[in-house]
C-alpha positions in Angstrom: -3.7 -23.2 4.8 -1.3 -23.7 1.9 2.3 -25.0 3.5 5.7 -22.4 2.5 6.4 -26.0 0.5 2.7 -25.8 -1.9 3.1 -21.8 -1.8 6.6 -21.7 -3.3 5.9 -23.8 -6.0 2.7 -22.4 -6.8 4.5 -19.5 -7.6 7.6 -21.2 -9.1 5.1 -21.9 -11.8 3.1 -19.8 -12.5 6.7 -17.8 -13.0 7.1 -20.2 -15.2 11.0 -20.9 -13.3 12.4 -24.5 -13.0 13.6 -25.3 -9.4 17.2 -25.1 -11.3 16.7 -21.9 -12.2 15.5 -20.3 -8.8 18.0 -21.5 -7.0 21.2 -20.5 -9.6 19.2 -17.1 -9.0 19.1 -17.4 -5.4 22.6 -18.8 -5.0 21.4 -21.7 -4.0 21.8 -25.2 -4.3 19.1 -27.1 -7.0 18.0 -29.9 -4.3 17.3 -27.9 -1.8 13.9 -26.0 -4.0 13.2 -29.7 -3.7 13.1 -29.7 -0.2 12.0 -26.5 0.3 8.4 -27.2 -1.5 8.0 -30.8 0.0 8.1 -28.8 3.4 11.3 -31.2 4.6 13.5 -28.0 5.2 12.5 -24.8 6.3 14.7 -21.8 4.0 15.7 -19.3 6.4 14.3 -16.0 6.2 16.8 -14.4 4.2 16.4 -17.1 1.4 12.6 -16.5 1.9 13.2 -12.5 1.1 15.4 -14.0 -2.1 12.5 -16.1 -2.8 9.7 -13.9 -2.5 12.0 -11.1 -4.4 13.1 -13.6 -7.2 9.0 -14.8 -7.8 7.7 -11.3 -7.5 5.5 -11.9 -4.6 5.7 -11.4 -0.9 7.2 -12.6 2.5 4.5 -12.5 4.2 2.3 -14.7 1.2 5.0 -16.9 1.3 5.1 -17.6 5.0 0.9 -18.1 5.4 0.4 -14.1 6.5 -2.3 -13.3 3.3 -3.9 -15.0 0.8 -2.9 -12.7 -1.8 0.3 -13.5 -3.5 0.6 -9.6 -4.4 -0.4 -7.9 -1.5 2.0 -4.7 -0.9 4.0 -4.8 -4.2 1.8 -1.2 -5.1 4.7 1.0 -3.4 2.2 3.9 -3.4 -0.3 1.5 -0.9 3.1 0.7 0.8 4.0 4.0 1.7 0.3 5.2 2.4 0.1 2.2 5.2 3.5 3.0 6.4 2.3 7.0 7.1 -0.9 5.1 8.7 1.5 3.5 11.2 3.2 6.7 12.2 -0.2 8.2 13.1 -0.9 8.7 16.5 -3.3 6.0 18.0 -5.7 8.2 18.4 -5.3 9.3 14.8 -4.9 6.1 13.7 -8.3 4.8 15.0 -10.4 6.6 14.0 -8.7 6.4 10.2 -9.4 2.7 10.9 -13.1 2.8 11.4 -13.7 4.6 8.6 -11.8 2.5 6.4 -13.5 -0.5 7.7 -16.5 1.4 7.5 -16.1 2.3 3.5 -15.2 -1.9 3.4 -18.5 -2.9 5.2 -20.5 -1.2 2.8 -18.1 -1.7 -0.4 -19.0 -5.2 0.9 -22.9 -5.6 1.4 -23.2 -3.8 -2.0 -21.2 -5.9 -3.7 -22.9 -9.3 -1.7 -26.1 -7.6 -3.2 -25.6 -6.9 -6.5 
C-alpha cells in the first residue's frame, strides 16, 4: 500500500500542480507539502480535506482506504450509498446480497471473456 505522501505526490503530479501552488491553494507553507510527501509530517484531517478538494480526489484515497482516486466523486452514487445506509438492517442485508451476486456474476463473465 502506498503511503499518504506517495499518494499526495502522485495526485499532485497528475493534476500538474507544483508544491508551491498546492501550498497556496490550501493556505499552508510551501515546505509543508514537501514534508507531507516525504512522510516526515502528517497533516491534520482538515488539511487532508483541503488537499483532497484541490486535487479532486477523496480523503479515503489519500489515507489508503481505497485504491480508486475518484471513488465517491459521483454525487448520484454517493446519494445512493447514503440512502442505502439509512435502510433498516434487514433490507440493507437483502440489497447487499443482491449487489454481491451481481458483482460476482460480472467478475466471472469478465474473467472468461
